[in-house]
C-alpha positions as CSV (number, residue, x, y, z in Angstrom):
1,M,4.7,13.4,11.3
2,G,2.8,14.5,8.2
3,K,-0.8,13.9,7.3
4,R,0.1,11.4,4.7
5,R,2.3,9.3,7.0
6,K,-0.4,9.4,9.7
7,G,-3.0,8.5,7.1
8,R,-1.0,5.6,5.8
9,E,-0.5,4.2,9.3
10,L,-4.1,4.6,10.0
11,L,-5.1,2.9,6.8
12,V,-2.8,-0.1,7.5
13,Q,-4.4,-0.4,10.9
14,A,-7.9,-0.1,9.4
15,L,-7.1,-2.7,6.6
16,Y,-5.8,-5.1,9.2
17,A,-8.9,-4.6,11.4
18,A,-11.2,-5.1,8.4
19,A,-9.4,-8.2,7.4
20,L,-9.7,-9.7,10.9
21,S,-13.2,-8.6,11.7
22,G,-14.9,-8.8,8.3
23,Q,-16.2,-5.3,8.8
24,D,-16.4,-2.8,5.9
25,L,-13.1,-0.9,5.4
26,Q,-14.8,2.5,5.7
27,V,-16.2,1.5,9.1
28,C,-12.8,0.5,10.2
29,V,-11.2,3.8,8.9
30,D,-13.8,5.9,10.7
31,D,-13.2,3.9,13.9
32,Q,-9.4,4.5,13.6
33,L,-9.9,8.2,12.9
34,E,-12.2,8.6,15.9
35,R,-10.0,6.5,18.2
36,R,-6.9,8.6,17.3
37,D,-8.8,11.9,17.3
38,A,-7.2,12.4,13.9
39,P,-7.1,15.8,12.4
40,Q,-9.2,16.6,9.4
41,D,-6.3,16.7,6.9
42,T,-5.4,13.1,7.9
43,A,-9.1,12.0,7.3
44,D,-9.1,13.9,4.0
45,F,-6.1,11.8,2.9
46,A,-7.1,8.5,4.3
47,R,-10.8,8.3,3.3
48,P,-10.5,8.6,-0.5
49,L,-7.5,6.2,-0.5
50,A,-9.6,3.7,1.5
51,V,-12.4,4.0,-1.1
52,L,-9.8,3.2,-3.9
53,I,-8.5,0.2,-2.0
54,A,-12.0,-1.1,-1.3
55,K,-13.1,-0.6,-4.9
56,H,-10.0,-2.3,-6.4
57,R,-9.3,-4.9,-3.6
58,A,-9.7,-7.9,-5.9
59,S,-7.3,-6.6,-8.5
60,L,-4.8,-5.4,-5.8
61,D,-4.9,-8.9,-4.2
62,A,-4.5,-10.5,-7.7
63,A,-1.5,-8.2,-8.4
64,L,0.1,-9.2,-5.1
65,D,-0.5,-12.9,-5.7
66,G,1.1,-12.4,-9.1
67,L,4.2,-10.8,-7.5
68,L,4.6,-13.7,-5.1
69,Q,6.5,-16.0,-7.5
70,N,7.6,-19.2,-5.7
71,W,5.8,-18.0,-2.5
72,D,2.6,-19.3,-1.1
73,P,0.3,-16.2,-0.8
74,E,-1.2,-17.7,2.4
75,R,2.2,-17.2,4.0
76,V,1.9,-13.4,3.7
77,G,0.7,-12.0,7.0
78,Q,-2.3,-9.8,7.3
79,V,-0.2,-6.8,8.3
80,E,2.1,-7.2,5.3
81,R,-1.0,-7.7,3.0
82,A,-2.4,-4.5,4.3
83,I,0.8,-2.7,3.5
84,F,0.9,-4.2,0.0
85,R,-2.8,-3.2,-0.7
86,L,-2.1,0.3,0.3
87,A,1.2,0.6,-1.6
88,L,-0.2,-1.1,-4.7
89,A,-3.2,1.2,-4.7
90,E,-0.9,4.3,-4.5
91,L,1.3,2.9,-7.3
92,R,-1.6,2.2,-9.6
93,Y,-4.1,5.0,-8.8
94,C,-2.1,7.9,-7.3
95,P,0.2,9.2,-10.0
96,D,0.9,12.4,-8.0
97,V,2.8,10.3,-5.4
98,P,6.3,9.5,-6.6
99,V,7.2,5.8,-6.8
100,R,10.1,6.2,-4.5
101,V,7.8,7.7,-1.9
102,V,5.3,4.9,-2.1
103,I,8.1,2.3,-1.7
104,N,9.9,4.2,1.1
105,E,6.6,4.7,3.1
106,A,5.7,1.0,2.7
107,C,9.1,0.0,3.9
108,E,8.8,2.3,7.0
109,L,5.4,0.8,7.7
110,A,6.8,-2.7,7.4
111,R,9.7,-1.7,9.8
112,L,7.2,-0.2,12.3
113,Y,4.6,-3.0,12.3
114,C,6.5,-6.1,11.1
115,G,10.1,-5.6,12.0
116,D,13.3,-5.1,10.0
117,E,13.2,-8.6,8.4
118,A,10.0,-7.6,6.5
119,V,11.5,-4.5,4.9
120,G,13.5,-6.3,2.2
121,F,10.5,-8.4,1.3
122,V,8.2,-5.4,1.0
123,N,10.9,-3.4,-0.9
124,G,11.6,-6.2,-3.4
125,L,8.0,-6.9,-4.2
126,L,7.0,-3.2,-4.6
127,D,10.1,-2.5,-6.7
128,R,9.0,-5.2,-9.1
129,A,5.4,-4.0,-9.0
130,A,6.6,-0.4,-9.8
131,R,8.7,-1.6,-12.7
132,D,5.7,-3.6,-14.1
133,I,3.3,-0.7,-13.7
134,V,5.7,1.7,-15.4
135,A,6.4,-0.8,-18.2
136,A,2.6,-1.3,-18.8
137,E,2.0,2.5,-18.8
138,R,4.7,2.9,-21.4
139,G,3.4,0.1,-23.6
140,G,6.0,-2.4,-22.4
141,A,9.0,-0.2,-23.0
142,G,10.5,-1.7,-19.9
143,A,12.0,1.4,-18.3
144,G,12.1,0.3,-14.7
145,A,11.4,2.4,-11.7
146,G,14.1,0.7,-9.6
147,N,14.7,1.5,-6.0
148,G,13.7,5.1,-5.9
149,G,13.0,5.7,-9.5
150,G,10.8,8.6,-10.3
151,G,8.0,6.6,-11.9
152,P,6.2,7.7,-15.0
153,P,7.2,11.1,-16.4
């Protein structure tokens, strides 16, 4: 398993722990890194992404709430919310990560932590988020990322 996959799993666990405990996300990330005796390359991936998520948490949550058309945001579980925060942060602020990778990784995290039934939910919302982000970057040109699209050129 690569450093990014391990880092994403660790971040979901830290986001979940922070949401339940009210602790600072960085404290939860450091705790997860220590408990798992994570290698330095995993820490080097996870820590900056955690900073991005913490910095933009309000806008990430607002984006998620906006994607939840006809769905009560309170019905989204904390694990799914953690996966969405991570994936939306990567979609918005990590242009080096292909859109299809972000969506696939989020779906794998949903399968691992939430079960198969959550995968379609995660995939559908992130696909829409990716299309919206790409359209906004292109000035509303509307070129969708789709399931596995390459994202912005």
